C-alpha positions in Angstrom: 178.9 2.0 -1.8 178.2 -0.8 -4.2 179.1 0.4 -7.7 176.3 2.7 -9.1 173.6 1.5 -6.8 172.1 3.4 -3.9 173.2 0.8 -1.2 175.8 1.8 1.4 177.2 -0.4 4.1 177.3 1.4 7.5 179.1 0.2 10.6 179.2 2.6 13.6 181.5 3.2 16.4 181.5 1.7 19.9 179.6 4.5 21.8 177.0 5.3 19.1 173.6 3.8 20.0 172.0 3.7 16.5 174.9 2.5 14.5 176.9 0.2 16.8 180.2 -1.4 15.9 178.6 -4.8 16.1 175.9 -4.1 13.7 176.0 -3.8 9.9 173.3 -1.7 8.3 172.7 -1.6 4.6 171.3 1.9 3.9 169.3 2.9 0.9 170.3 6.4 0.0 167.2 7.0 -2.2 164.7 6.2 0.5 166.9 7.2 3.4 165.9 4.0 5.2 167.7 0.9 6.4 167.3 -2.0 4.0 168.9 -4.7 6.2 170.4 -4.9 9.7 172.8 -7.7 10.5 173.9 -8.1 14.2 177.2 -9.7 15.1 178.6 -11.0 18.4 181.9 -9.1 18.0 183.1 -5.8 16.5 183.2 -5.6 12.7 186.7 -4.8 11.5 185.9 -4.3 7.8 183.2 -4.7 5.1 183.7 -5.2 1.3 181.1 -5.7 -1.4 181.2 -6.6 -5.1 178.4 -7.4 -7.5 177.9 -10.9 -6.0 179.1 -11.0 -2.4 179.1 -9.0 0.8 182.1 -9.8 3.0 182.1 -9.0 6.8 185.5 -9.3 8.5 185.3 -10.0 12.3 188.2 -10.7 14.6 187.6 -14.5 14.7 185.9 -15.2 11.4 184.8 -13.9 8.0 181.2 -14.2 7.0 180.3 -14.3 3.3 176.8 -13.3 2.1 175.2 -13.2 -1.3 174.1 -9.8 -2.5 171.0 -11.0 -4.3 169.3 -12.8 -1.3 171.5 -11.5 1.6 171.8 -15.0 3.0 175.0 -16.2 4.6 176.6 -18.8 2.2 179.7 -19.7 4.3 182.1 -18.7 7.1 185.9 -18.8 7.2 187.2 -19.3 10.7 190.5 -18.0 12.0 192.2 -15.0 13.5 191.6 -12.1 11.1 192.6 -9.2 13.4 195.1 -8.0 10.8 192.3 -7.0 8.5 194.4 -7.4 5.4 192.3 -8.7 2.6 191.1 -7.9 -1.0 188.0 -8.7 -2.9 187.9 -9.0 -6.6 185.5 -6.8 -8.5 185.3 -8.8 -11.7 181.9 -9.6 -13.1 182.7 -13.2 -13.9 185.0 -14.1 -11.0 184.7 -13.5 -7.3 187.9 -14.1 -5.3 188.8 -13.2 -1.7 192.5 -12.9 -0.9 193.5 -13.0 2.8 196.8 -12.5 4.6 196.5 -14.8 7.6 200.0 -14.5 9.1 201.8 -11.7 10.9 205.1 -13.5 10.3 205.1 -14.5 6.7 203.9 -13.1 3.4 201.5 -15.9 2.6 198.2 -15.1 0.8 195.3 -17.5 0.8 192.9 -17.3 -2.1 189.2 -18.3 -1.8 186.8 -18.7 -4.8 183.6 -17.2 -3.6 181.5 -18.7 -6.4 182.5 -22.3 -5.6 183.1 -21.6 -1.9 186.4 -23.4 -1.7 190.0 -22.4 -0.8 191.8 -22.3 -4.1 195.4 -22.0 -3.0 197.9 -20.5 -0.7 200.7 -18.4 -2.3 204.0 -17.5 -0.6 204.0 -14.0 -2.1 206.7 -12.4 0.2 209.2 -13.3 2.9 208.1 -10.5 5.1 204.5 -9.8 6.3 201.9 -8.4 3.9 201.0 -4.8 4.5 198.3 -4.2 1.8 196.8 -5.9 -1.2 194.4 -5.1 -4.0 192.9 -6.6 -7.2 192.8 -5.0 -10.6 189.4 -3.9 -12.0 188.8 -7.2 -13.8 189.8 -9.3 -10.8 192.5 -11.2 -12.8 195.6 -9.9 -11.0 196.4 -9.4 -7.3 199.0 -6.9 -6.1 200.5 -7.3 -2.7 202.7 -5.0 -0.7 205.1 -6.2 2.0 207.4 -4.3 4.3 210.2 -4.7 1.8 208.9 -4.9 -1.8 205.9 -4.7 -4.1 204.9 -7.8 -6.0 201.9 -8.7 -8.2 200.7 -12.3 -8.4 197.6 -14.4 -8.6 
């Protein structure tokens, strides 16, 4: 659910005909109707939303949409089967952090407002297990197999 709005992102399971795993439905809980359906060619691994962006993680790419117009603004290509990412919830910033390697603890940061890759940070020696931003979106905490570390 997106903050205090009535919009919920729904992705189904493989054998369900109405909500398939390759279709993202934005559901309005007030009207009990679908507000938007987005079909994809492969299964959706994860979905995240903040006030400005909708992020859809697929196995081979990440698609970024604007919340206001629901248009695709850019695509990040790569192998994202790990599904380890974090989206900042800050009102002035919008960052996406990705763990793109199963061997190292590198984190790649994307600025979603300028649509560019900001930097890559070697956060750990071992692979990233989980990551999350604080409420303001100013700090990123990462967890590896061995240790917890917070960096931006």
